[in-house]
C-alpha positions in Angstrom: 93.7 137.5 121.4 92.0 138.2 118.0 95.3 139.6 116.7 97.1 136.4 117.7 94.4 134.2 115.9 94.7 136.3 112.8 98.5 136.0 112.9 98.2 132.2 113.2 95.8 132.1 110.3 98.2 134.2 108.2 101.1 131.9 109.1 99.1 128.8 108.3 98.0 130.3 105.0 101.7 131.2 104.2 102.8 127.7 105.1 100.1 126.1 102.9 101.3 128.3 100.0 104.9 127.2 100.5 103.9 123.6 100.8 101.7 123.7 97.6 104.6 125.3 95.7 106.9 122.4 96.6 104.3 119.7 95.8 101.0 119.9 94.1 98.8 119.3 97.2 95.0 119.8 97.2 94.0 123.2 98.5 91.6 121.7 101.0 92.1 119.9 104.3 92.2 116.1 104.0 88.9 114.4 104.8 88.8 111.3 107.0 89.0 108.9 104.0 92.1 110.7 102.6 93.7 110.6 106.0 93.0 106.9 106.2 94.5 106.3 102.7 97.7 108.2 103.6 98.0 106.3 106.8 97.4 103.0 105.1 100.0 103.8 102.4 102.6 104.7 105.1 101.9 101.3 106.8 102.2 99.6 103.5 105.5 101.2 102.7 106.9 100.2 106.1 105.6 96.6 105.7 107.0 96.2 102.2 110.4 97.5 103.4 110.2 95.0 106.4 109.4 92.1 104.1 112.2 93.1 101.8 114.7 93.2 104.6 113.6 89.8 105.9 113.9 88.3 102.4 117.4 89.8 102.0 118.5 88.4 105.3 117.1 85.0 104.5 118.9 85.0 101.2 122.2 86.1 102.7 122.1 83.6 105.6 120.6 80.5 104.0 120.7 78.5 100.8 117.5 78.4 98.8 117.5 74.7 99.1 117.5 74.9 102.9 114.7 77.4 102.9 112.7 75.1 100.7 113.6 72.0 102.8 112.7 73.6 106.1 109.7 75.6 105.1 106.1 74.4 105.5 105.3 73.7 101.8 101.6 74.7 101.8 102.4 77.9 103.8 105.3 78.8 101.5 103.1 78.2 98.4 100.5 80.5 99.9 103.1 83.2 100.7 104.4 83.0 97.1 100.9 83.3 95.7 100.3 86.4 97.9 103.5 88.0 96.9 102.6 87.3 93.2 99.2 89.1 93.8 100.9 92.0 95.4 103.5 92.2 92.6 100.7 92.3 90.0 98.9 95.0 91.9 102.1 97.1 92.0 102.6 96.6 88.3 99.1 97.8 87.7 99.8 100.9 89.9 103.0 101.6 88.0 101.2 101.4 84.6 98.5 103.7 85.8 101.1 106.2 87.1 102.9 106.1 83.7 99.6 106.5 81.8 98.8 109.6 83.8 102.2 111.1 83.2 101.8 110.7 79.5 98.4 112.2 79.5 
């Protein structure tokens, strides 16, 4: 039993080394906040893709004038404002990522 545990530990250590060679991962286990962040990011990526697909379908199926005519004006304005806020946040993230690359 102890030999099996030691073998599993060695295999895990070898896997961690291989993984860290492919990507620069921290050499510690993720804490709960890091796990939540990764989870939230995965959800965000899925939702951004979902929104993108919905907008593409709307654009392909309907004229912009029809979308404007049939939309609830105040709700559409709120949606536009929210997307603008999201866009600005993404721009800020991109600038931070580029700044770190140059440093």
